PDB file of N, CA, C and O in Angstrom:
ATOM      1  N   UNK A   1       9.692 -20.559   4.878  1.00  0.00           N
ATOM      2  CA  UNK A   1       8.372 -20.350   4.307  1.00  0.00           C
ATOM      3  C   UNK A   1       8.503 -20.396   2.789  1.00  0.00           C
ATOM      4  O   UNK A   1       9.452 -19.845   2.230  1.00  0.00           O
ATOM      5  N   UNK A   2       7.575 -21.036   2.133  1.00  0.00           N
ATOM      6  CA  UNK A   2       7.664 -21.159   0.679  1.00  0.00           C
ATOM      7  C   UNK A   2       7.446 -19.807   0.011  1.00  0.00           C
ATOM      8  O   UNK A   2       6.792 -18.924   0.566  1.00  0.00           O
ATOM      9  N   UNK A   3       7.996 -19.661  -1.174  1.00  0.00           N
ATOM     10  CA  UNK A   3       7.882 -18.410  -1.919  1.00  0.00           C
ATOM     11  C   UNK A   3       6.420 -18.100  -2.228  1.00  0.00           C
ATOM     12  O   UNK A   3       6.020 -16.937  -2.187  1.00  0.00           O
ATOM     13  N   UNK A   4       5.617 -19.113  -2.535  1.00  0.00           N
ATOM     14  CA  UNK A   4       4.206 -18.908  -2.850  1.00  0.00           C
ATOM     15  C   UNK A   4       3.456 -18.369  -1.638  1.00  0.00           C
ATOM     16  O   UNK A   4       2.635 -17.461  -1.767  1.00  0.00           O
ATOM     17  N   UNK A   5       3.735 -18.924  -0.467  1.00  0.00           N
ATOM     18  CA  UNK A   5       3.082 -18.462   0.758  1.00  0.00           C
ATOM     19  C   UNK A   5       3.498 -17.030   1.077  1.00  0.00           C
ATOM     20  O   UNK A   5       2.665 -16.223   1.490  1.00  0.00           O
ATOM     21  N   UNK A   6       4.763 -16.708   0.892  1.00  0.00           N
ATOM     22  CA  UNK A   6       5.229 -15.335   1.121  1.00  0.00           C
ATOM     23  C   UNK A   6       4.511 -14.366   0.199  1.00  0.00           C
ATOM     24  O   UNK A   6       4.100 -13.284   0.619  1.00  0.00           O
ATOM     25  N   UNK A   7       4.362 -14.759  -1.064  1.00  0.00           N
ATOM     26  CA  UNK A   7       3.694 -13.899  -2.033  1.00  0.00           C
ATOM     27  C   UNK A   7       2.230 -13.697  -1.659  1.00  0.00           C
ATOM     28  O   UNK A   7       1.704 -12.591  -1.784  1.00  0.00           O
ATOM     29  N   UNK A   8       1.575 -14.747  -1.204  1.00  0.00           N
ATOM     30  CA  UNK A   8       0.172 -14.646  -0.783  1.00  0.00           C
ATOM     31  C   UNK A   8       0.029 -13.721   0.415  1.00  0.00           C
ATOM     32  O   UNK A   8      -0.881 -12.894   0.455  1.00  0.00           O
ATOM     33  N   UNK A   9       0.920 -13.853   1.389  1.00  0.00           N
ATOM     34  CA  UNK A   9       0.877 -12.974   2.559  1.00  0.00           C
ATOM     35  C   UNK A   9       1.140 -11.532   2.140  1.00  0.00           C
ATOM     36  O   UNK A   9       0.543 -10.605   2.686  1.00  0.00           O
ATOM     37  N   UNK A  10       2.015 -11.347   1.193  1.00  0.00           N
ATOM     38  CA  UNK A  10       2.292 -10.013   0.683  1.00  0.00           C
ATOM     39  C   UNK A  10       1.070  -9.390   0.030  1.00  0.00           C
ATOM     40  O   UNK A  10       0.786  -8.209   0.234  1.00  0.00           O
ATOM     41  N   UNK A  11       0.352 -10.171  -0.749  1.00  0.00           N
ATOM     42  CA  UNK A  11      -0.856  -9.665  -1.392  1.00  0.00           C
ATOM     43  C   UNK A  11      -1.916  -9.323  -0.350  1.00  0.00           C
ATOM     44  O   UNK A  11      -2.660  -8.356  -0.517  1.00  0.00           O
ATOM     45  N   UNK A  12      -1.991 -10.101   0.714  1.00  0.00           N
ATOM     46  CA  UNK A  12      -2.925  -9.799   1.805  1.00  0.00           C
ATOM     47  C   UNK A  12      -2.616  -8.448   2.426  1.00  0.00           C
ATOM     48  O   UNK A  12      -3.529  -7.746   2.860  1.00  0.00           O
ATOM     49  N   UNK A  13      -1.353  -8.073   2.474  1.00  0.00           N
ATOM     50  CA  UNK A  13      -0.948  -6.786   3.043  1.00  0.00           C
ATOM     51  C   UNK A  13      -1.198  -5.642   2.062  1.00  0.00           C
ATOM     52  O   UNK A  13      -1.602  -4.553   2.470  1.00  0.00           O
ATOM     53  N   UNK A  14      -0.963  -5.881   0.788  1.00  0.00           N
ATOM     54  CA  UNK A  14      -1.079  -4.831  -0.218  1.00  0.00           C
ATOM     55  C   UNK A  14      -2.537  -4.495  -0.524  1.00  0.00           C
ATOM     56  O   UNK A  14      -2.859  -3.329  -0.753  1.00  0.00           O
ATOM     57  N   UNK A  15      -3.410  -5.475  -0.534  1.00  0.00           N
ATOM     58  CA  UNK A  15      -4.792  -5.266  -0.952  1.00  0.00           C
ATOM     59  C   UNK A  15      -5.511  -4.158  -0.180  1.00  0.00           C
ATOM     60  O   UNK A  15      -6.128  -3.303  -0.815  1.00  0.00           O
ATOM     61  N   UNK A  16      -5.466  -4.126   1.158  1.00  0.00           N
ATOM     62  CA  UNK A  16      -6.171  -3.034   1.851  1.00  0.00           C
ATOM     63  C   UNK A  16      -5.590  -1.651   1.526  1.00  0.00           C
ATOM     64  O   UNK A  16      -6.326  -0.667   1.460  1.00  0.00           O
ATOM     65  N   UNK A  17      -4.289  -1.581   1.327  1.00  0.00           N
ATOM     66  CA  UNK A  17      -3.670  -0.296   0.993  1.00  0.00           C
ATOM     67  C   UNK A  17      -4.105   0.128  -0.410  1.00  0.00           C
ATOM     68  O   UNK A  17      -4.412   1.298  -0.635  1.00  0.00           O
ATOM     69  N   UNK A  18      -4.132  -0.802  -1.338  1.00  0.00           N
ATOM     70  CA  UNK A  18      -4.578  -0.509  -2.699  1.00  0.00           C
ATOM     71  C   UNK A  18      -6.037  -0.058  -2.698  1.00  0.00           C
ATOM     72  O   UNK A  18      -6.407   0.833  -3.463  1.00  0.00           O
ATOM     73  N   UNK A  19      -6.862  -0.659  -1.856  1.00  0.00           N
ATOM     74  CA  UNK A  19      -8.268  -0.256  -1.773  1.00  0.00           C
ATOM     75  C   UNK A  19      -8.387   1.183  -1.256  1.00  0.00           C
ATOM     76  O   UNK A  19      -9.248   1.935  -1.713  1.00  0.00           O
ATOM     77  N   UNK A  20      -7.535   1.562  -0.316  1.00  0.00           N
ATOM     78  CA  UNK A  20      -7.527   2.945   0.178  1.00  0.00           C
ATOM     79  C   UNK A  20      -7.128   3.912  -0.937  1.00  0.00           C
ATOM     80  O   UNK A  20      -7.736   4.970  -1.098  1.00  0.00           O
ATOM     81  N   UNK A  21      -6.111   3.544  -1.697  1.00  0.00           N
ATOM     82  CA  UNK A  21      -5.657   4.370  -2.817  1.00  0.00           C
ATOM     83  C   UNK A  21      -6.782   4.522  -3.843  1.00  0.00           C
ATOM     84  O   UNK A  21      -7.017   5.620  -4.347  1.00  0.00           O
ATOM     85  N   UNK A  22      -7.474   3.426  -4.151  1.00  0.00           N
ATOM     86  CA  UNK A  22      -8.570   3.467  -5.123  1.00  0.00           C
ATOM     87  C   UNK A  22      -9.739   4.301  -4.611  1.00  0.00           C
ATOM     88  O   UNK A  22     -10.384   5.010  -5.383  1.00  0.00           O
ATOM     89  N   UNK A  23     -10.010   4.220  -3.324  1.00  0.00           N
ATOM     90  CA  UNK A  23     -11.068   5.034  -2.721  1.00  0.00           C
ATOM     91  C   UNK A  23     -10.715   6.521  -2.812  1.00  0.00           C
ATOM     92  O   UNK A  23     -11.564   7.350  -3.141  1.00  0.00           O
ATOM     93  N   UNK A  24      -9.476   6.843  -2.521  1.00  0.00           N
ATOM     94  CA  UNK A  24      -8.993   8.220  -2.653  1.00  0.00           C
ATOM     95  C   UNK A  24      -9.198   8.695  -4.087  1.00  0.00           C
ATOM     96  O   UNK A  24      -9.700   9.795  -4.316  1.00  0.00           O
ATOM     97  N   UNK A  25      -8.812   7.867  -5.047  1.00  0.00           N
ATOM     98  CA  UNK A  25      -8.939   8.223  -6.458  1.00  0.00           C
ATOM     99  C   UNK A  25     -10.400   8.489  -6.827  1.00  0.00           C
ATOM    100  O   UNK A  25     -10.702   9.448  -7.539  1.00  0.00           O
ATOM    101  N   UNK A  26     -11.295   7.643  -6.343  1.00  0.00           N
ATOM    102  CA  UNK A  26     -12.723   7.798  -6.648  1.00  0.00           C
ATOM    103  C   UNK A  26     -13.273   9.107  -6.078  1.00  0.00           C
ATOM    104  O   UNK A  26     -14.112   9.756  -6.703  1.00  0.00           O
ATOM    105  N   UNK A  27     -12.804   9.488  -4.908  1.00  0.00           N
ATOM    106  CA  UNK A  27     -13.289  10.705  -4.258  1.00  0.00           C
ATOM    107  C   UNK A  27     -12.606  11.976  -4.772  1.00  0.00           C
ATOM    108  O   UNK A  27     -13.256  13.003  -4.969  1.00  0.00           O
ATOM    109  N   UNK A  28     -11.305  11.897  -4.983  1.00  0.00           N
ATOM    110  CA  UNK A  28     -10.515  13.089  -5.297  1.00  0.00           C
ATOM    111  C   UNK A  28     -10.239  13.277  -6.788  1.00  0.00           C
ATOM    112  O   UNK A  28      -9.869  14.370  -7.217  1.00  0.00           O
ATOM    113  N   UNK A  29     -10.418  12.216  -7.576  1.00  0.00           N
ATOM    114  CA  UNK A  29     -10.157  12.321  -9.007  1.00  0.00           C
ATOM    115  C   UNK A  29      -8.683  12.244  -9.371  1.00  0.00           C
ATOM    116  O   UNK A  29      -8.301  12.523 -10.508  1.00  0.00           O
ATOM    117  N   UNK A  30      -7.860  11.865  -8.406  1.00  0.00           N
ATOM    118  CA  UNK A  30      -6.427  11.701  -8.629  1.00  0.00           C
ATOM    119  C   UNK A  30      -5.905  10.727  -7.587  1.00  0.00           C
ATOM    120  O   UNK A  30      -6.565  10.457  -6.583  1.00  0.00           O
ATOM    121  N   UNK A  31      -4.710  10.203  -7.837  1.00  0.00           N
ATOM    122  CA  UNK A  31      -4.084   9.336  -6.841  1.00  0.00           C
ATOM    123  C   UNK A  31      -3.388  10.210  -5.801  1.00  0.00           C
ATOM    124  O   UNK A  31      -2.943  11.314  -6.115  1.00  0.00           O
ATOM    125  N   UNK A  32      -3.292   9.724  -4.568  1.00  0.00           N
ATOM    126  CA  UNK A  32      -2.575  10.511  -3.559  1.00  0.00           C
ATOM    127  C   UNK A  32      -1.110  10.684  -3.946  1.00  0.00           C
ATOM    128  O   UNK A  32      -0.524   9.826  -4.606  1.00  0.00           O
ATOM    129  N   UNK A  33      -0.533  11.802  -3.527  1.00  0.00           N
ATOM    130  CA  UNK A  33       0.877  12.061  -3.864  1.00  0.00           C
ATOM    131  C   UNK A  33       1.802  11.126  -3.097  1.00  0.00           C
ATOM    132  O   UNK A  33       2.925  10.869  -3.530  1.00  0.00           O
ATOM    133  N   UNK A  34       1.336  10.619  -1.961  1.00  0.00           N
ATOM    134  CA  UNK A  34       2.076   9.626  -1.183  1.00  0.00           C
ATOM    135  C   UNK A  34       1.068   8.867  -0.328  1.00  0.00           C
ATOM    136  O   UNK A  34      -0.081   9.287  -0.193  1.00  0.00           O
ATOM    137  N   UNK A  35       1.497   7.757   0.244  1.00  0.00           N
ATOM    138  CA  UNK A  35       0.598   7.016   1.126  1.00  0.00           C
ATOM    139  C   UNK A  35       0.271   7.836   2.364  1.00  0.00           C
ATOM    140  O   UNK A  35      -0.797   7.661   2.952  1.00  0.00           O
ATOM    141  N   UNK A  36       1.163   8.721   2.767  1.00  0.00           N
ATOM    142  CA  UNK A  36       0.910   9.587   3.916  1.00  0.00           C
ATOM    143  C   UNK A  36      -0.268  10.527   3.684  1.00  0.00           C
ATOM    144  O   UNK A  36      -0.912  10.961   4.639  1.00  0.00           O
ATOM    145  N   UNK A  37      -0.552  10.844   2.430  1.00  0.00           N
ATOM    146  CA  UNK A  37      -1.691  11.714   2.144  1.00  0.00           C
ATOM    147  C   UNK A  37      -3.011  11.033   2.511  1.00  0.00           C
ATOM    148  O   UNK A  37      -3.993  11.712   2.812  1.00  0.00           O
ATOM    149  N   UNK A  38      -3.041   9.717   2.488  1.00  0.00           N
ATOM    150  CA  UNK A  38      -4.241   8.991   2.926  1.00  0.00           C
ATOM    151  C   UNK A  38      -4.540   9.288   4.396  1.00  0.00           C
ATOM    152  O   UNK A  38      -5.701   9.367   4.797  1.00  0.00           O
ATOM    153  N   UNK A  39      -3.495   9.451   5.186  1.00  0.00           N
ATOM    154  CA  UNK A  39      -3.644   9.788   6.605  1.00  0.00           C
ATOM    155  C   UNK A  39      -4.028  11.265   6.734  1.00  0.00           C
ATOM    156  O   UNK A  39      -4.946  11.607   7.479  1.00  0.00           O
ATOM    157  N   UNK A  40      -3.333  12.127   6.017  1.00  0.00           N
ATOM    158  CA  UNK A  40      -3.574  13.573   6.098  1.00  0.00           C
ATOM    159  C   UNK A  40      -5.007  13.937   5.709  1.00  0.00           C
ATOM    160  O   UNK A  40      -5.584  14.867   6.273  1.00  0.00           O
ATOM    161  N   UNK A  41      -5.584  13.212   4.752  1.00  0.00           N
ATOM    162  CA  UNK A  41      -6.945  13.496   4.288  1.00  0.00           C
ATOM    163  C   UNK A  41      -7.990  12.638   5.008  1.00  0.00           C
ATOM    164  O   UNK A  41      -9.150  12.589   4.600  1.00  0.00           O
ATOM    165  N   UNK A  42      -7.569  11.966   6.075  1.00  0.00           N
ATOM    166  CA  UNK A  42      -8.477  11.183   6.933  1.00  0.00           C
ATOM    167  C   UNK A  42      -9.156   9.998   6.242  1.00  0.00           C
ATOM    168  O   UNK A  42     -10.290   9.646   6.569  1.00  0.00           O
ATOM    169  N   UNK A  43      -8.464   9.396   5.301  1.00  0.00           N
ATOM    170  CA  UNK A  43      -8.972   8.153   4.722  1.00  0.00           C
ATOM    171  C   UNK A  43      -8.688   6.979   5.649  1.00  0.00           C
ATOM    172  O   UNK A  43      -9.385   5.965   5.614  1.00  0.00           O
ATOM    173  N   UNK A  44      -7.668   7.126   6.471  1.00  0.00           N
ATOM    174  CA  UNK A  44      -7.260   6.086   7.417  1.00  0.00           C
ATOM    175  C   UNK A  44      -6.422   6.760   8.512  1.00  0.00           C
ATOM    176  O   UNK A  44      -5.757   7.765   8.265  1.00  0.00           O
ATOM    177  N   UNK A  45      -6.465   6.189   9.728  1.00  0.00           N
ATOM    178  CA  UNK A  45      -5.669   6.753  10.828  1.00  0.00           C
ATOM    179  C   UNK A  45      -4.193   6.415  10.683  1.00  0.00           C
ATOM    180  O   UNK A  45      -3.325   7.223  11.012  1.00  0.00           O
ATOM    181  N   UNK A  46      -3.916   5.206  10.185  1.00  0.00           N
ATOM    182  CA  UNK A  46      -2.537   4.808   9.906  1.00  0.00           C
ATOM    183  C   UNK A  46      -2.542   3.757   8.806  1.00  0.00           C
ATOM    184  O   UNK A  46      -3.502   3.003   8.651  1.00  0.00           O
ATOM    185  N   UNK A  47      -1.469   3.722   8.058  1.00  0.00           N
ATOM    186  CA  UNK A  47      -1.316   2.714   7.001  1.00  0.00           C
ATOM    187  C   UNK A  47      -1.032   1.386   7.685  1.00  0.00           C
ATOM    188  O   UNK A  47      -0.161   1.314   8.553  1.00  0.00           O
ATOM    189  N   UNK A  48      -1.761   0.322   7.306  1.00  0.00           N
ATOM    190  CA  UNK A  48      -1.466  -0.988   7.897  1.00  0.00           C
ATOM    191  C   UNK A  48       0.001  -1.345   7.673  1.00  0.00           C
ATOM    192  O   UNK A  48       0.531  -1.119   6.585  1.00  0.00           O
ATOM    193  N   UNK A  49       0.653  -1.890   8.674  1.00  0.00           N
ATOM    194  CA  UNK A  49       2.083  -2.187   8.520  1.00  0.00           C
ATOM    195  C   UNK A  49       2.324  -3.296   7.491  1.00  0.00           C
ATOM    196  O   UNK A  49       1.540  -4.240   7.396  1.00  0.00           O
ATOM    197  N   UNK A  50       3.407  -3.176   6.724  1.00  0.00           N
ATOM    198  CA  UNK A  50       3.743  -4.238   5.771  1.00  0.00           C
ATOM    199  C   UNK A  50       4.269  -5.450   6.529  1.00  0.00           C
ATOM    200  O   UNK A  50       4.619  -5.341   7.704  1.00  0.00           O
ATOM    201  N   UNK A  51       4.329  -6.607   5.868  1.00  0.00           N
ATOM    202  CA  UNK A  51       4.903  -7.789   6.518  1.00  0.00           C
ATOM    203  C   UNK A  51       6.348  -7.519   6.956  1.00  0.00           C
ATOM    204  O   UNK A  51       7.041  -6.684   6.375  1.00  0.00           O
ATOM    205  N   UNK A  52       6.772  -8.221   7.962  1.00  0.00           N
ATOM    206  CA  UNK A  52       8.128  -8.059   8.481  1.00  0.00           C
ATOM    207  C   UNK A  52       9.150  -8.295   7.365  1.00  0.00           C
ATOM    208  O   UNK A  52       9.056  -9.260   6.607  1.00  0.00           O
ATOM    209  N   UNK A  53      10.112  -7.401   7.289  1.00  0.00           N
ATOM    210  CA  UNK A  53      11.158  -7.522   6.277  1.00  0.00           C
ATOM    211  C   UNK A  53      10.810  -6.873   4.949  1.00  0.00           C
ATOM    212  O   UNK A  53      11.564  -6.995   3.983  1.00  0.00           O
ATOM    213  N   UNK A  54       9.671  -6.178   4.889  1.00  0.00           N
ATOM    214  CA  UNK A  54       9.230  -5.536   3.652  1.00  0.00           C
ATOM    215  C   UNK A  54       8.842  -4.089   3.915  1.00  0.00           C
ATOM    216  O   UNK A  54       8.578  -3.699   5.053  1.00  0.00           O
ATOM    217  N   UNK A  55       8.811  -3.308   2.857  1.00  0.00           N
ATOM    218  CA  UNK A  55       8.303  -1.949   2.894  1.00  0.00           C
ATOM    219  C   UNK A  55       7.389  -1.779   1.683  1.00  0.00           C
ATOM    220  O   UNK A  55       7.545  -2.464   0.673  1.00  0.00           O
ATOM    221  N   UNK A  56       6.445  -0.867   1.798  1.00  0.00           N
ATOM    222  CA  UNK A  56       5.558  -0.613   0.668  1.00  0.00           C
ATOM    223  C   UNK A  56       6.282   0.215  -0.387  1.00  0.00           C
ATOM    224  O   UNK A  56       7.114   1.066  -0.072  1.00  0.00           O
ATOM    225  N   UNK A  57       5.947  -0.053  -1.634  1.00  0.00           N
ATOM    226  CA  UNK A  57       6.344   0.819  -2.732  1.00  0.00           C
ATOM    227  C   UNK A  57       5.052   1.438  -3.254  1.00  0.00           C
ATOM    228  O   UNK A  57       3.997   0.804  -3.228  1.00  0.00           O
ATOM    229  N   UNK A  58       5.138   2.654  -3.717  1.00  0.00           N
ATOM    230  CA  UNK A  58       3.944   3.342  -4.213  1.00  0.00           C
ATOM    231  C   UNK A  58       4.338   4.245  -5.364  1.00  0.00           C
ATOM    232  O   UNK A  58       5.329   4.971  -5.290  1.00  0.00           O
ATOM    233  N   UNK A  59       3.547   4.191  -6.439  1.00  0.00           N
ATOM    234  CA  UNK A  59       3.767   5.022  -7.612  1.00  0.00           C
ATOM    235  C   UNK A  59       2.584   5.975  -7.757  1.00  0.00           C
ATOM    236  O   UNK A  59       1.513   5.554  -8.194  1.00  0.00           O
ATOM    237  N   UNK A  60       2.752   7.250  -7.402  1.00  0.00           N
ATOM    238  CA  UNK A  60       1.634   8.188  -7.429  1.00  0.00           C
ATOM    239  C   UNK A  60       1.003   8.400  -8.808  1.00  0.00           C
ATOM    240  O   UNK A  60      -0.190   8.690  -8.896  1.00  0.00           O
ATOM    241  N   UNK A  61       1.765   8.265  -9.861  1.00  0.00           N
ATOM    242  CA  UNK A  61       1.220   8.510 -11.204  1.00  0.00           C
ATOM    243  C   UNK A  61       0.237   7.427 -11.643  1.00  0.00           C
ATOM    244  O   UNK A  61      -0.642   7.679 -12.467  1.00  0.00           O
ATOM    245  N   UNK A  62       0.385   6.215 -11.087  1.00  0.00           N
ATOM    246  CA  UNK A  62      -0.486   5.109 -11.495  1.00  0.00           C
ATOM    247  C   UNK A  62      -1.317   4.537 -10.349  1.00  0.00           C
ATOM    248  O   UNK A  62      -2.272   3.799 -10.589  1.00  0.00           O
ATOM    249  N   UNK A  63      -0.964   4.869  -9.108  1.00  0.00           N
ATOM    250  CA  UNK A  63      -1.668   4.308  -7.957  1.00  0.00           C
ATOM    251  C   UNK A  63      -1.242   2.892  -7.610  1.00  0.00           C
ATOM    252  O   UNK A  63      -1.887   2.231  -6.796  1.00  0.00           O
ATOM    253  N   UNK A  64      -0.161   2.422  -8.221  1.00  0.00           N
ATOM    254  CA  UNK A  64       0.311   1.061  -7.948  1.00  0.00           C
ATOM    255  C   UNK A  64       0.937   0.968  -6.561  1.00  0.00           C
ATOM    256  O   UNK A  64       1.747   1.807  -6.167  1.00  0.00           O
ATOM    257  N   UNK A  65       0.541  -0.074  -5.832  1.00  0.00           N
ATOM    258  CA  UNK A  65       1.101  -0.355  -4.511  1.00  0.00           C
ATOM    259  C   UNK A  65       1.748  -1.726  -4.579  1.00  0.00           C
ATOM    260  O   UNK A  65       1.172  -2.663  -5.131  1.00  0.00           O
ATOM    261  N   UNK A  66       2.938  -1.847  -4.022  1.00  0.00           N
ATOM    262  CA  UNK A  66       3.639  -3.124  -4.023  1.00  0.00           C
ATOM    263  C   UNK A  66       4.454  -3.282  -2.759  1.00  0.00           C
ATOM    264  O   UNK A  66       4.376  -2.463  -1.843  1.00  0.00           O
ATOM    265  N   UNK A  67       5.228  -4.334  -2.721  1.00  0.00           N
ATOM    266  CA  UNK A  67       6.116  -4.597  -1.603  1.00  0.00           C
ATOM    267  C   UNK A  67       7.537  -4.753  -2.113  1.00  0.00           C
ATOM    268  O   UNK A  67       7.775  -5.268  -3.205  1.00  0.00           O
ATOM    269  N   UNK A  68       8.467  -4.298  -1.301  1.00  0.00           N
ATOM    270  CA  UNK A  68       9.879  -4.457  -1.609  1.00  0.00           C
ATOM    271  C   UNK A  68      10.566  -5.005  -0.363  1.00  0.00           C
ATOM    272  O   UNK A  68      10.367  -4.513   0.748  1.00  0.00           O
ATOM    273  N   UNK A  69      11.369  -6.025  -0.574  1.00  0.00           N
ATOM    274  CA  UNK A  69      12.078  -6.611   0.550  1.00  0.00           C
ATOM    275  C   UNK A  69      13.161  -5.651   1.035  1.00  0.00           C
ATOM    276  O   UNK A  69      13.918  -5.103   0.234  1.00  0.00           O
ATOM    277  N   UNK A  70      13.229  -5.453   2.331  1.00  0.00           N
ATOM    278  CA  UNK A  70      14.247  -4.578   2.903  1.00  0.00           C
ATOM    279  C   UNK A  70      15.504  -5.377   3.141  1.00  0.00           C
ATOM    280  O   UNK A  70      15.457  -6.579   3.401  1.00  0.00           O
ATOM    281  N   UNK A  71      16.611  -4.708   3.052  1.00  0.00           N
ATOM    282  CA  UNK A  71      17.884  -5.392   3.326  1.00  0.00           C
ATOM    283  C   UNK A  71      18.027  -5.570   4.831  1.00  0.00           C
ATOM    284  O   UNK A  71      17.758  -4.652   5.605  1.00  0.00           O
ATOM    285  N   UNK A  72      18.447  -6.744   5.230  1.00  0.00           N
ATOM    286  CA  UNK A  72      18.554  -7.035   6.664  1.00  0.00           C
ATOM    287  C   UNK A  72      19.954  -7.371   7.039  1.00  0.00           C
ATOM    288  O   UNK A  72      20.232  -7.644   8.207  1.00  0.00           O
TER     289      UNK A  72
END
């Protein structure tokens, strides 16, 4: 798979999670301390799974969501 296509698929996975984080911020006035807090506060039943071979990265101080390739 081309690098551009992988990046596009990655953005498709990150966008809904980022929208949840932004919604949390709008309601709570702060970013969640972890992605699990989105579940605990009933913003979502479960975090959408990242693409195969990746895991989400999350920075609570800025609300940034990204992907990191897992070692296989």
